[in-house]
C-alpha positions in Angstrom: 69.8 -111.3 72.0 72.6 -109.1 72.4 72.2 -108.1 68.9 68.6 -107.5 69.3 69.2 -105.6 72.5 71.8 -103.4 70.6 69.3 -102.8 67.8 66.6 -101.7 70.1 69.1 -99.2 71.8 70.1 -97.8 68.6 66.5 -97.1 67.5 66.1 -95.6 71.0 69.1 -93.5 70.5 67.9 -92.1 67.0 64.4 -91.2 68.5 65.8 -89.6 71.4 68.0 -87.5 69.1 64.8 -86.3 67.0 63.0 -85.8 70.3 65.8 -83.4 71.4 65.6 -81.5 68.1 61.8 -81.1 68.6 62.5 -79.8 72.1 64.7 -77.4 70.9 62.4 -76.2 68.2 59.7 -75.6 70.9 62.2 -73.4 72.8 63.0 -71.4 69.8 59.4 -71.2 68.9 58.6 -69.7 72.3 61.5 -67.3 71.7 60.1 -66.0 68.7 56.5 -65.5 69.8 57.9 -63.6 73.1 60.1 -61.4 70.7 57.1 -60.7 68.4 54.5 -60.2 71.2 57.0 -58.2 73.2 57.5 -55.9 70.2 53.8 -55.4 69.6 53.0 -54.5 73.0 56.0 -52.3 74.1 57.0 -54.9 76.8 60.8 -54.3 77.2 60.8 -56.8 80.1 59.8 -59.7 77.8 62.2 -58.4 75.2 65.0 -58.6 77.8 64.1 -62.2 78.6 64.2 -63.2 75.0 68.0 -61.9 74.8 69.0 -63.6 78.2 67.4 -67.1 77.3 69.4 -67.1 73.8 72.3 -68.8 75.5 69.9 -71.9 76.1 69.3 -72.2 72.5 73.0 -72.3 71.8 73.8 -74.7 74.4 71.2 -77.1 73.0 72.7 -76.9 69.5 76.0 -77.6 71.0 74.7 -80.7 72.9 72.9 -82.2 69.9 75.7 -81.7 67.7 77.7 -83.7 70.3 75.1 -86.4 70.5 75.1 -86.6 66.6 79.1 -87.1 66.6 78.9 -89.8 69.3 76.1 -91.7 67.5 78.1 -91.5 64.2 81.1 -92.9 66.0 79.4 -95.6 68.0 76.6 -96.7 65.5 78.2 -95.9 62.1 74.7 -95.4 60.7 73.9 -96.0 57.1 71.2 -95.2 54.7 68.0 -93.5 56.2 69.4 -93.4 59.5 72.5 -91.6 58.4 70.4 -89.2 56.5 68.6 -88.6 59.9 71.5 -87.7 61.8 72.9 -85.5 59.0 69.5 -83.7 58.6 69.5 -83.0 62.4 73.0 -81.4 62.3 71.7 -79.1 59.7 68.3 -78.5 61.3 69.8 -77.6 64.7 72.0 -75.1 63.0 69.0 -73.5 61.5 67.2 -73.5 64.7 70.1 -71.7 66.5 70.0 -69.2 63.7 66.2 -68.8 64.1 67.0 -68.2 67.9 69.6 -65.5 67.0 66.9 -63.7 64.9 64.6 -63.8 67.7 67.2 -62.3 69.9 67.9 -59.6 67.1 64.2 -58.7 67.1 64.2 -58.4 70.9 67.3 -56.0 70.7 65.9 -53.9 67.9 62.6 -53.6 69.7 64.3 -52.4 72.9 66.3 -49.8 71.0 63.2 -48.5 69.2 61.3 -48.0 72.3 64.1 -46.6 74.1 64.2 -43.7 71.7 60.4 -43.3 71.5 57.2 -45.4 70.8 57.4 -47.4 67.7 54.9 -46.4 64.8 51.8 -48.6 65.3 51.1 -49.3 61.6 54.4 -50.8 60.6 54.7 -52.8 63.9 51.2 -54.4 63.3 52.3 -55.4 59.9 55.3 -57.0 61.4 53.4 -58.8 63.9 51.3 -60.3 61.1 54.4 -61.2 59.2 55.9 -62.9 62.4 52.7 -65.0 62.8 53.5 -66.4 59.4 57.1 -67.2 60.3 56.1 -68.9 63.7 53.4 -70.9 61.5 56.1 -72.1 59.2 58.7 -73.0 62.0 55.8 -75.0 63.6 54.8 -76.8 60.5 58.5 -77.6 59.7 58.7 -79.2 63.3 55.4 -81.0 62.8 56.6 -82.4 59.4 59.8 -83.5 61.1 58.0 -85.2 63.9 55.7 -87.1 61.4 58.3 -87.3 58.6 55.9 -86.0 56.2 57.4 -84.9 52.9 54.1 -83.5 51.5 53.6 -81.1 54.5 57.3 -80.1 54.1 56.9 -79.3 50.6 54.0 -77.0 51.3 56.1 -75.1 53.8 58.8 -74.3 50.9 56.0 -72.7 48.8 54.9 -70.6 51.9 58.2 -69.0 51.9 56.9 -66.9 48.9 54.1 -65.4 51.2 56.5 -64.2 53.8 58.7 -62.9 51.2 56.0 -60.8 49.8 55.0 -59.5 53.3 58.6 -58.3 53.8 58.3 -56.4 50.4 55.1 -54.9 51.6 56.4 -53.7 54.8 59.3 -52.1 53.0 57.0 -50.2 50.7 55.1 -49.1 53.9 58.3 -47.9 55.5 59.3 -45.9 52.4 55.9 -44.1 52.6 56.3 -43.7 56.3 59.7 -41.9 56.0 58.9 -39.8 53.0 55.8 -38.3 55.0 57.9 -37.8 57.9 61.9 -38.0 57.8 62.0 -37.6 61.5 60.9 -41.3 61.7 63.8 -42.7 59.5 65.6 -43.9 62.6 62.5 -46.1 63.9 61.7 -47.2 60.2 65.1 -48.5 60.0 64.7 -50.6 63.2 61.5 -51.9 61.8 63.1 -52.8 58.5 65.9 -54.9 60.3 63.1 -56.6 62.4 61.2 -57.5 59.6 64.3 -58.6 57.9 64.9 -60.8 60.6 61.4 -62.4 60.3 62.0 -63.1 56.7 65.2 -64.9 57.5 63.2 -66.9 60.0 61.1 -68.1 57.1 64.2 -69.0 55.1 65.4 -71.2 57.9 61.9 -73.0 58.4 62.2 -73.5 54.7 65.7 -75.1 54.9 64.4 -77.4 57.6 61.3 -78.5 55.4 63.9 -79.5 52.8 65.9 -81.6 55.3 62.7 -83.5 56.0 62.3 -84.3 52.4 65.9 -85.4 52.2 65.5 -87.7 55.3 62.3 -89.4 53.8 62.9 -89.5 50.1 66.8 -89.5 50.1 67.0 -86.8 47.6 68.8 -83.3 48.2 66.2 -80.9 47.1 68.0 -77.7 48.0 68.5 -75.3 45.2 65.8 -77.0 43.1 62.7 -75.3 41.8 59.4 -75.7 44.0 57.9 -77.6 41.1 60.7 -80.2 41.1 60.8 -80.4 44.9 57.2 -80.9 45.0 57.3 -83.6 42.5 59.9 -85.2 44.7 57.8 -84.9 47.8 54.7 -86.4 46.2 56.6 -89.2 44.1 
């Protein structure tokens, strides 16, 4: 009976760990949305809030990492359970870095609006790109919640789309600066914002790869998309 009770508690500990990661993911998702919407609307108060709230994301990373260390020490997980704990450690690192990118977007947005109004057309393109990044993160969290490697593989392929959006914005900004050199400073702010969103897509892709690792037991980092998809479907 004691062994059965211990096993049930172990399962509860693992599920609690995954739930805390999803909670952290929800916070990070709200941070990105607030940063993108604040940027598009010129809402500097919303941007300030994103910057201030970044400490909560950092605190959750430290707390979850501590829980992982304690679980490894107490339970000595093996096989799929160990993969889950190792994946959680990597995923919370990606989530913390996404939070950093959200704060960076907020800071760059504040800087741009403090000088003069942001140019509308590039900001609209950035908002569209941000929507793709938010969608990738949401799908990665959903794939983790359902332990769905097929959905995770689709996120990895979607990373190509956000990369193409970034290149499109770069082309727009080059044209923008050539037409009016006085906008170079603003255009560079937007460039760094777009790069932050592109990095958010990269982190969401990393999270999706970890989901495949948990379910399939194969490290699919640094493999081709085709190889990754075969592993997810196999």
